[in-house]
N, C-alpha and C positions, 0 to 999 in steps of 0.2 A: 399367703406363703407362696414362696419361691422355689424355684429350682435352680440350684448352684451349678458350676462348672469348675470341675477339679482337673487340672494338667497335670500330668506327672513327667516330670521334665530335668530330675536330678540323676539320670543315670550317666554313665562314663562312656557310653557308645564304642566299647572296646572292639566290637567287629567291625565298626565302621572304618577305623583307622584315623579318624578326627572328629571333631565337634560337628556331628550331622546335624545338629539343630540349627547351626549357622550356614549350613549349605543352602544355597541359592536355587529356588527352583524356576521354571521355566517363566513364570512372570515376574523374575526378579527378586522376589520376597524371598525370605530365609524360610527354612522347613518350621522354625517355631514360630515365626510371625503368622504364617498362614494359619497355624492351629489356633493361634491366639484370635486372629479375626474372625475366624469362624464361629468359634465358642462365645467371643463377645456380643455376636449376633442375636444370640439365643438366651445365655443363662446369665444371671445375675443373683448372686455375686459371683464373681470369677476369680478363681484362686489357682496359683501357679506354685508347685512344690519344686525346690530349687536346692542344690548345695551350696553351702556356705560360700561367699566372695564371688558369686558369679554376676559380675557387673554387667556384660553386655546381656544374658537374657533377662536380668532384672528391668533393665531401662525396656527393653522390648515389651517385657509385662507391663510396666506401667505406663509406657504408651498406648496399650490396648484396656486400661482401666481395671487392671488384675492386680489383686492382692498377692504379694509374695510371699510364701512360706518358705522359711529356710530349714531345711531337715540336715542336723549335723551328723544323723548315722545315715544319711541317705546310701552307702557304701555296703550297709547291710543287706541290701536287695528293697525291689519294688514295695514290699509289703512294710517296709517303715515309710517310705514316701505317703501311701495311702492312709497310714495310721497319723501321720503328721495331718493330714488335710482332714481325716475324721475329728480328731481333737479339738480344731478350732470350729469346724461346722456344729460340733454338739453346743459348743457356745453361741449358737446363731438360732434361736426359738423361730425366727422368721423363715427358717430353710425347711422345706418339706421333704427335699429330696436332692440327690447329686447326681450329675453325669460324669463319668470319669473318662477322661480322654488321653490320648498317650501323645507326646510331643514327637512322635517318629510316625505318625500316620497322619499325614496332611492332605489325603486324597480322599477323605471321607466327604460325603455332599452334605450340604446345606438340608436339603430335604429329608436324610437321615436323621440329622442331630434335630431337628424340629419333630419328626416322628418321635424319636425316643422320648424328648420334652413333654409332648403332649401326652402320650401313653403313661407316662411317670407320674403325673399330676395326680394327687390326691389317692395315688395306689400305695399299699403296702408290701408289694410285692417287687422283687428286681425285673428290669427290662433288659432283655436281650436280642440285638439285632441278628439276623441270619441272613447270608446270601448264598443261594443255592444250597440252602439247608447247612451250611456251615455255620457256625458261630463267629462273632467278630466282636468289634467295638466301635465305639465306646457303647459302655453299660450304664444302664440306669438304676440307682441305689435309693432305696426308701429310707428316710430317718430312722424307721424302726432297726436299722443295722448298724448304723454309727456307732453305737456302744461295742458293738463286737468287732469292729475294726479299729478301734482304737489302739489296740496291742498286737496288731499284726508284725511279723517279724520274717525277715529272708525274703525270697521271691514267690512267697504264697499268695500274693494278690488277694483278693476276696473270695477265693474258693471254699475256703474253710469255715466262713461267716453266712454264705450265700448258697443256698440249694438251685443251682442254675437249672436243674431238671423242672423245678416247678417256677421257675420263672416266665414272666410274660414274652414270648417269642413274636418276634415280628419279622415277618419276610420282608426283604428290601433289594430293591433292584440298584446295587451298589458295592461293587467290587472292591471301593475305598476302604470299607470297613474290615477287609482281610489284608491289606496293603501293608505291612509294618516293615518299615525301611530298616534293615539290618546292616547293607552293604551297598558301596556305589553301584554293584551289578543291579540291585534291587531298585533303587531309585531310577536307574536307566531305563530299565524293564516297565516300572509302573508309571513314569511319564510318556514314553511312547504309547501305552495304552491308552493314557487318559488324552493325548492330542487329539485334537479334532480332524 
């Protein structure tokens, strides 16, 4: 049994003012490429949810061996993207769980992703990373909740399908799990913090 990766990358990035997924980071890679490369090292299969006709993101996903899932109703919110992924994963009996990542969180460390992956394997509980007692992403979801995710709507995410208080909480020394890039100021701040 394997743990899949599911990257939610179908948002409009309206607060950023441009397609933030294509913004280049300090190492020259785009934000989306950075996230894809990270998850490709740990999760198989790797799936990416995109809005239709997103050829640039599709090319990046395929370059990292990811399966593209087209979400026709992505404008209805992140819940629809998560539901799109859950419906595909329900048809993959070889997948025991999934780590859900966000395309605008490129500063998550490889060690954190590996830890979530390790803890999730063989579990029937969700896995929630925390940094300085604050919950973050990516989050691990066991196969037992896939059915509950398939009809999510709006921006509700998995909170109506998963009791996060009863999840396995793991404390990580990784501020990247809290660094959701919504604006150019966010990106500049997080990159300064990550610089050696």
